[in-house]
C-alpha positions in Angstrom: -7.2 5.2 -4.4 -3.7 6.2 -3.7 -1.1 6.3 -0.7 -2.4 10.0 0.2 -6.1 9.1 -0.3 -5.6 5.9 1.8 -4.2 7.9 4.5 -6.7 10.3 4.8 -9.5 7.9 4.6 -8.6 7.1 8.5 -6.0 5.1 10.9 -9.2 2.6 10.7 -8.1 2.0 7.5 -4.4 2.1 7.9 -3.8 -1.5 7.1 -6.6 -1.8 4.3 -4.3 0.5 1.8 -1.2 -0.7 2.9 -0.9 -3.5 -0.1 2.3 -5.0 0.9 1.1 -8.8 -0.4 3.5 -8.0 -3.9 6.5 -6.9 -1.4 9.8 -8.6 -1.2 10.0 -9.6 2.1 6.9 -10.8 4.2 5.9 -9.0 6.9 4.6 -9.3 10.9 3.2 -6.6 12.6 3.3 -6.9 16.7 0.2 -6.3 18.5 1.6 -3.1 20.4 2.3 -1.9 16.4 -1.9 -2.1 15.9 -2.0 -0.2 19.0 0.6 2.1 18.6 -0.4 2.8 14.8 -3.9 3.7 15.9 -2.6 6.0 18.4 -1.0 8.4 15.6 -3.5 11.0 15.0 -1.0 12.9 11.9 -1.6 11.7 8.8 2.2 12.9 7.5 3.0 10.5 10.2 0.8 7.5 9.2 2.0 8.2 5.3 5.9 8.5 6.7 4.9 4.7 8.3 3.4 3.3 5.1 6.1 4.8 3.0 8.8 3.1 5.4 7.2 0.1 5.0 7.0 -0.1 1.8 10.8 0.7 1.8 11.8 -2.3 4.3 9.9 -5.0 2.6 10.9 -4.1 -1.0 14.6 -4.6 0.2 15.6 -1.3 0.9 17.7 -1.0 4.0 19.3 2.5 5.7 23.1 2.6 5.5 25.0 2.0 8.9 25.7 5.6 8.8 22.0 7.2 9.1 20.8 4.2 11.2 19.6 5.5 14.8 21.9 3.0 16.9 20.2 1.8 20.2 23.9 2.7 21.6 23.1 6.2 20.7 19.5 6.5 22.0 19.6 4.8 25.3 23.2 4.8 25.9 23.9 1.7 27.7 23.8 -2.2 25.9 20.9 -4.1 26.3 22.3 -7.5 25.1 20.7 -9.1 22.0 18.1 -6.1 21.2 21.0 -4.4 20.5 22.3 -6.5 17.5 18.8 -7.3 16.0 16.9 -3.9 16.8 16.3 -1.4 13.9 15.5 2.0 14.4 14.6 4.0 11.7 13.5 7.8 12.3 9.9 9.1 11.4 10.1 12.8 12.4 12.0 14.4 14.7 10.0 12.5 17.4 8.5 9.4 16.4 10.4 6.1 15.9 10.0 2.6 13.9 11.1 -0.3 15.7 11.6 -3.5 14.2 13.6 -6.3 13.7 14.3 -9.7 11.1 12.5 -12.7 13.1 12.7 -16.5 11.8 9.2 -17.9 10.8 8.6 -21.4 10.2 6.8 -22.5 7.0 6.1 -26.3 7.0 9.7 -27.6 6.3 11.7 -24.1 6.2 12.4 -21.4 8.1 12.0 -17.9 6.6 13.2 -14.5 7.6 10.5 -12.1 7.9 10.5 -8.4 9.0 8.9 -8.5 12.8 7.3 -4.4 13.0 7.1 -4.1 17.1 5.9 -0.8 16.6 5.9 3.5 16.5 7.2 4.9 19.6 8.9 8.1 20.8 12.7 8.2 21.6 12.6 8.5 25.1 10.5 4.6 24.9 12.9 3.3 23.3 14.8 2.1 26.4 11.5 0.2 27.6 11.1 -1.3 24.8 14.9 -2.3 24.3 14.9 -3.7 27.8 11.6 -5.8 27.2 13.2 -7.3 23.6 16.1 -8.1 24.9 14.4 -10.8 27.4 12.8 -12.4 24.4 16.3 -12.0 22.3 17.7 -13.5 25.7 16.1 -17.1 24.6 17.2 -17.3 21.8 20.1 -19.7 20.6 23.2 -18.6 19.6 22.3 -19.8 16.1 19.3 -18.9 15.7 20.5 -14.9 16.7 22.7 -15.6 13.7 20.2 -16.6 11.4 18.0 -13.4 11.9 21.3 -11.2 11.7 22.2 -13.0 8.2 22.6 -10.4 5.5 22.0 -11.6 1.9 22.0 -8.7 -1.4 20.8 -8.7 -4.6 22.7 -5.8 -5.3 21.9 -3.2 -2.9 18.7 -4.7 -1.7 18.9 -7.2 1.3 16.8 -10.1 0.3 15.3 -12.9 3.2 17.2 -16.0 3.6 15.2 -19.8 3.8 16.8 -22.3 5.6 15.9 -25.9 5.8 18.6 -27.0 8.0 17.2 -27.0 11.7 16.1 -30.0 13.6 12.6 -30.2 15.5 12.5 -32.3 18.5 9.0 -32.6 20.4 8.0 -29.1 19.2 11.5 -27.6 19.9 13.5 -25.9 17.5 17.0 -26.7 18.0 19.7 -24.4 16.7 
């Protein structure tokens, strides 16, 4: 089944036909994303979301000049959210919001893509406020690990680190 058929099979099958297992990056989805994608009725927008997720998970990134900047949308500074939140335009009304996050796996920490939600431009300030509170809890070292970019040619590749110290289930950066 191709992407068009999978998308037209219904929004309840969005994740069933997403197929990111062979992607370069591991992708994690927030509960809010699952709710937001189920509320999208346009097959074209769902198809665009899937295409964008495939591109992002394979290491493609928008150029800095094409990237929708939070400052441009909201006009005010949202602290840490401004540094981590990526907004990719899906159509003239909707955006895909995602960040790079760190996932603990046994003895290492790996960069992963965290997809927050699909939202209209008017709701971006609300998301930025929420994420700024969340990101405000991160240490500078953790933020730097999230912001670190590693490339093979023009393709972004994830970074694995084994140098964090864990004491009493608290990660110190």
